[in-house]
C-alpha positions as CSV (number, residue, x, y, z in Angstrom):
1,M,-53.9,-5.3,-82.2
2,E,-51.0,-3.1,-81.2
3,E,-50.7,-2.3,-77.5
4,K,-50.5,1.3,-76.5
5,Y,-48.0,2.4,-73.9
6,T,-49.4,5.3,-71.9
7,D,-47.4,7.4,-69.6
8,R,-48.9,5.5,-66.7
9,V,-48.0,2.1,-68.1
10,I,-44.4,3.2,-68.8
11,C,-44.1,4.5,-65.2
12,K,-45.4,1.2,-63.9
13,I,-42.9,-0.8,-66.0
14,L,-40.0,1.4,-64.8
15,A,-41.2,1.1,-61.2
16,K,-41.2,-2.7,-61.5
17,Y,-37.7,-2.8,-62.9
18,S,-36.4,-0.3,-60.4
19,K,-37.7,-2.5,-57.6
20,E,-36.2,-5.6,-59.1
21,A,-32.8,-3.8,-59.4
22,N,-33.1,-2.7,-55.8
23,L,-32.7,1.0,-56.8
24,S,-33.1,3.5,-54.0
25,Q,-35.3,5.6,-56.3
26,N,-37.8,4.7,-59.0
27,L,-36.8,5.5,-62.5
28,S,-39.1,7.9,-64.4
29,P,-39.2,8.5,-68.1
30,H,-37.6,11.9,-67.5
31,K,-34.8,10.5,-65.4
32,L,-34.1,7.8,-67.9
33,R,-34.0,10.4,-70.8
34,H,-31.7,12.6,-68.7
35,F,-29.4,9.7,-68.0
36,L,-29.3,8.7,-71.6
37,L,-28.6,12.2,-73.0
38,T,-25.9,12.8,-70.3
39,W,-24.3,9.5,-71.3
40,L,-24.4,10.4,-75.0
41,R,-22.7,13.7,-74.3
42,K,-20.0,12.0,-72.3
43,Q,-19.4,9.7,-75.2
44,G,-18.7,12.8,-77.4
45,I,-21.9,12.6,-79.5
46,D,-22.5,15.9,-81.1
47,D,-25.4,18.0,-79.9
48,A,-26.9,18.1,-83.4
49,L,-27.5,14.4,-83.2
50,I,-28.8,14.5,-79.6
51,Q,-31.2,17.4,-79.9
52,P,-34.0,15.7,-81.9
53,Y,-34.3,13.1,-79.0
54,S,-34.0,15.6,-76.2
55,G,-37.3,17.3,-76.3
56,H,-35.5,20.7,-76.4
57,E,-36.1,23.0,-79.3
58,I,-33.0,25.1,-78.7
59,R,-29.6,23.4,-78.8
60,K,-28.3,25.7,-76.0
61,S,-30.8,24.0,-73.7
62,L,-28.7,20.8,-74.0
63,E,-26.0,22.4,-71.7
64,V,-27.7,20.8,-68.7
65,Y,-26.5,17.4,-70.0
66,S,-22.9,18.5,-70.2
67,K,-22.5,19.4,-66.5
68,L,-20.5,16.9,-64.6
69,A,-22.3,14.8,-61.9
70,I,-20.9,15.5,-58.5
71,T,-19.3,12.0,-58.3
72,D,-17.6,12.7,-61.7
73,A,-16.3,16.0,-60.4
74,Q,-15.0,14.4,-57.2
75,N,-13.2,11.7,-59.2
76,E,-11.7,14.2,-61.5
77,Y,-10.6,16.3,-58.5
78,N,-9.0,13.3,-56.8
79,E,-7.0,12.5,-60.0
80,V,-5.7,16.0,-60.3
81,I,-4.9,16.5,-56.6
82,N,-3.0,13.2,-56.4
83,K,-0.6,14.5,-59.1
84,F,0.5,17.4,-56.8
85,L,3.6,16.8,-54.8
86,I,2.8,17.6,-51.2
């Protein structure tokens, strides 16, 4: 018999592994999906390939995944500012 994975079961599995990894916050299916889609965008994967897995009907909705995380923005800023001769 095939085991069914309900939302609750998946959340428990993610909570278990979040705890084992000593993460400060539990992972959720939504956070995991957001992380994956953001990572795919950063790898240069086309939106047309990402959209079917995103849960978004409109491709424009994928713009949320293209925004830089604050740490990425800070790193990029540091790289650029260090090139200026002061």
